[in-house]
C-alpha positions in Angstrom: 110.1 222.7 -2.8 111.7 219.3 -1.4 109.9 217.4 1.3 111.5 215.0 3.6 109.3 213.4 6.3 109.7 211.2 9.0 106.6 209.0 10.2 105.1 211.3 13.4 102.8 209.2 15.2 99.2 209.7 16.7 100.6 209.3 19.8 98.5 211.3 22.6 101.4 211.1 25.0 103.5 212.9 23.1 101.5 216.4 22.9 104.6 219.1 23.0 106.6 220.3 20.0 108.9 222.5 18.9 109.3 224.6 15.5 113.3 225.4 14.4 113.9 226.6 11.4 117.2 226.8 10.1 117.5 230.1 7.4 120.2 229.6 4.7 121.3 231.4 1.5 120.4 229.0 -0.7 117.7 227.0 1.5 115.6 227.3 4.5 115.1 223.8 6.3 111.8 224.0 8.6 111.0 221.4 11.0 109.0 220.2 13.9 110.6 218.7 16.8 109.8 216.7 20.0 111.5 217.6 23.6 114.1 214.9 22.7 115.3 217.6 20.0 114.4 214.4 17.5 113.2 215.7 14.0 109.6 214.6 13.6 109.0 216.2 10.4 110.7 218.7 7.9 110.4 220.8 5.1 113.3 221.9 2.7 112.3 225.0 1.0 114.8 226.9 -1.9 115.9 230.4 -0.7 114.0 232.6 -3.1 112.3 235.7 -2.2 111.4 236.9 1.4 107.9 236.6 0.7 107.8 233.6 -1.6 110.0 231.7 0.9 108.6 232.6 4.3 104.8 232.2 3.0 106.6 228.8 1.9 107.8 228.1 5.9 104.3 229.4 7.3 102.4 227.1 5.1 104.3 224.2 6.8 103.6 225.0 10.6 100.0 226.1 9.6 97.7 223.6 11.6 100.6 221.6 13.2 99.3 220.8 16.9 100.8 221.6 19.8 103.8 223.8 18.8 105.2 225.2 22.3 107.7 227.9 20.8 109.7 228.6 17.7 113.6 228.7 17.5 115.3 230.5 14.1 118.8 229.7 13.6 119.6 232.6 10.6 122.1 233.5 8.3 123.6 236.8 8.6 124.1 239.4 8.9 121.2 239.6 11.4 120.2 242.4 13.6 120.7 240.8 17.3 120.4 244.1 19.1 117.4 243.6 21.3 116.8 247.5 21.5 116.6 247.9 18.0 112.9 247.7 16.2 114.6 245.5 13.5 115.5 242.8 16.5 115.7 239.3 14.1 115.7 240.7 10.7 118.5 240.9 8.0 121.0 243.4 8.2 122.6 245.1 5.1 123.3 242.1 2.6 124.5 241.2 -1.2 121.9 239.0 -1.4 119.0 240.6 -3.3 115.9 241.7 -1.5 116.9 240.3 1.6 118.3 243.2 3.7 115.6 244.1 6.1 113.5 240.9 5.9 111.6 240.7 9.2 112.4 236.8 10.2 111.7 236.7 13.5 108.8 239.4 13.5 107.0 237.8 10.9 107.2 234.0 11.7 106.3 234.7 15.4 103.4 236.7 14.6 102.6 233.6 12.1 102.5 230.9 14.7 101.3 232.8 17.7 104.3 231.4 20.3 107.2 232.7 22.0 110.3 232.8 19.5 113.7 234.1 19.5 116.4 233.9 17.1 120.2 233.6 16.7 122.7 233.4 13.7 122.9 229.8 12.3 126.4 229.4 13.6 125.7 231.0 17.1 122.7 228.0 17.3 125.5 225.6 16.0 128.0 226.6 18.9 125.7 226.6 21.8 123.9 222.8 21.0 127.5 221.6 20.2 128.5 222.9 23.5 125.7 221.1 25.0 125.1 218.2 23.5 127.9 217.6 20.8 131.3 217.7 20.4 132.0 220.5 23.1 130.0 218.8 25.5 131.1 219.8 29.3 133.6 222.5 28.1 133.3 225.8 29.0 133.8 227.5 25.5 133.2 226.2 22.3 134.0 227.8 18.9 132.5 226.6 16.4 133.2 227.4 12.5 131.0 226.7 9.5 132.4 226.3 5.9 130.6 226.2 3.0 128.8 229.2 0.7 130.7 231.4 3.2 132.4 231.0 6.5 130.4 231.9 9.7 131.9 231.8 13.1 130.7 232.0 16.6 131.4 231.3 20.3 129.4 229.9 22.8 130.3 230.8 26.6 128.6 228.7 29.2 125.8 228.0 27.0 125.4 231.5 25.7 126.7 232.9 22.4 129.1 235.9 22.5 127.7 239.3 21.1 128.4 243.2 21.6 126.0 245.1 19.8 126.3 242.7 16.7 127.2 239.4 16.2 130.5 238.3 15.4 131.6 238.3 11.8 135.3 236.3 11.9 134.9 234.8 8.2 135.5 238.6 7.4 138.8 238.9 9.1 142.0 239.8 6.8 144.4 236.7 5.8 148.0 236.4 5.1 148.4 235.0 1.4 149.7 231.7 1.4 152.8 231.3 -0.8 152.4 230.4 -4.0 148.5 231.7 -4.1 147.5 234.2 -6.7 143.6 233.9 -6.4 142.2 237.2 -6.1 139.4 236.2 -3.1 135.7 236.6 -4.0 134.2 238.8 -1.3 132.3 241.5 -2.5 132.9 243.6 0.4 136.7 243.0 1.2 138.2 240.5 -1.7 140.9 238.1 0.0 139.6 237.9 3.5 139.1 234.5 5.1 135.8 234.0 3.3 137.2 235.6 -0.1 139.8 232.9 0.0 138.2 229.9 1.4 134.7 229.5 1.5 133.2 226.9 -1.2 132.5 229.2 -4.1 136.3 230.6 -3.7 137.5 226.7 -3.8 135.5 226.4 -6.9 136.5 229.4 -8.9 140.2 228.7 -7.7 140.3 225.4 -9.0 137.7 225.7 -11.6 135.5 222.6 -10.3 132.7 221.8 -8.1 134.5 221.2 -4.4 132.9 218.1 -4.1 135.0 216.6 -7.2 138.3 217.5 -5.6 138.1 215.2 -2.5 141.5 213.5 -4.0 143.5 216.4 -4.3 145.6 217.4 -1.7 146.6 220.2 -2.5 143.2 221.5 -2.6 142.6 220.5 1.0 146.3 221.4 2.5 145.8 225.1 0.9 142.2 225.1 2.6 143.6 224.1 5.8 146.2 226.8 6.1 143.5 229.6 5.4 141.3 228.2 8.3 144.1 227.6 10.8 144.6 231.2 10.6 141.2 231.8 11.9 141.7 229.3 14.6 144.9 231.0 15.5 142.8 234.5 15.9 140.8 232.4 18.2 143.9 231.2 20.5 144.6 234.7 21.2 141.5 236.6 21.6 138.4 233.9 22.8 140.7 231.5 23.8 138.2 228.6 23.2 138.5 224.9 25.0 137.8 223.9 21.2 137.3 225.1 17.6 134.8 222.8 16.3 134.1 222.9 12.4 130.9 222.1 10.6 129.3 222.8 7.4 130.1 221.1 3.6 133.9 222.1 3.4 134.3 221.7 7.3 133.0 218.2 8.2 134.6 216.8 5.3 137.0 213.5 6.3 140.3 214.4 7.2 139.9 218.0 7.4 139.6 218.6 10.8 143.0 216.9 11.3 144.4 218.9 8.3 143.4 222.2 10.4 144.5 221.1 13.3 148.4 220.4 11.9 148.1 224.0 10.4 146.9 225.6 13.1 149.3 224.4 15.3 152.0 225.4 12.9 150.6 228.9 12.9 150.5 229.4 16.3 154.1 228.7 16.6 154.6 227.7 20.1 152.7 231.3 21.1 149.9 230.5 23.1 150.4 229.1 26.4 146.9 226.8 26.2 147.0 226.1 22.5 150.5 226.1 21.4 150.7 222.0 21.8 147.1 221.3 22.4 146.2 217.9 20.1 142.8 218.2 20.4 142.4 221.9 19.9 140.3 221.2 16.9 137.5 218.8 16.1 134.6 218.1 13.8 131.4 218.8 14.6 129.2 216.3 16.0 125.9 217.5 14.5 127.4 217.9 11.2 125.0 219.7 8.8 122.5 219.5 11.4 123.9 221.7 13.6 122.1 224.8 13.3 118.8 223.1 13.0 118.6 221.3 16.5 120.8 224.5 17.4 117.1 226.1 16.8 115.0 223.3 18.3 117.1 224.0 21.4 116.7 227.5 21.2 112.7 226.8 20.8 112.9 224.1 24.0 114.8 227.0 26.2 112.0 229.6 26.2 109.6 227.4 27.8 111.7 225.4 30.1 
């Protein structure tokens, strides 16, 4: 367990803190955050079994003084129907042992404070709209590209949901000419996530994506697939901007490649977006969007 701490001064004036958790498929980040959403203490915990991982999160928060509320930004699929007895639990997932893991109820009980949960991409979309690259806009779409592809829309600071959260990473995509990669998604094979997430990049090119930075053909192909999601957004939610985050989404020049490919894919059809030179941008909070979004959620519970 790797712990990264910032100095936490014994300042009696700073009496209010918020607990934030970003629950990821490979690691959890748990943090104490001040009212200005600055991370003052943090721990990173490998995602192993639910009990082992959540016990480590609880141990980090044990004894933390003046924690007013808890916000959780979690990987999905997540039960977000408030009428369900399983609200805040992980839904059916291929990740071993995690189906049914009661993230919200367990951590809320452990901390004994008001708590709520959003998907990691929902939390990121909201914080980017309120404080980041989408500030001042009415509708912001957020896409994270890393181990998977997650997507959400924040409308006036509220994530769009039906009875479930959106799962736009699993939209069908048109295969790019010349690409014979079979696809990696265990559910759909060659859906967007199966063709464009980090593991798919590694499989297709037989290399760690971090070593492929100078291979233009890699990132142009990636942009061609991600642009298809931008097109879906342009004819469905019609957001003011589509922001890309995650390790792949925030790599230098990626937003520009997706922007170019998206306008070509839209092909002049969308009234608002067919020539929008600012349709696609990189997220402002980068890799911290989910964690800071969780902190913003916690702060909202006591506002």
